C-alpha angles and dihedrals in degrees: 000000000000121000092247091046089053091049092049098044104033107023105034097018094211137132123258089257091052092049088049090054090050093050097038095246138107127267088249091059091051089050089053090050090053092047091051094243093116137014129218114254123234094268091051091047090052090052091050091047091050091051091050092049091051091052110087114238095010093130097215124202122169089223087073088079092058109027115054112209118256114278115258125205089251091060094055115090114242116241126210115264117247087227097053 
């Protein structure tokens, strides 16, 4: 999972559209951030940080922008078994 995907899903717990509204971008831009095609700029990162700090219990660390959390088994897409 990308760092911004982790922030959206696990810290802010919002949809791509909602994160886009927070950062002043479209849902498509958030999708591109999560796919690694684009990165948020400093202004957008500041808006995301401010939203996380306002949210009680969000547990914000600026390192979240740069260090994606380790991948868990639940984050890995399941593939069809060859014996199915």
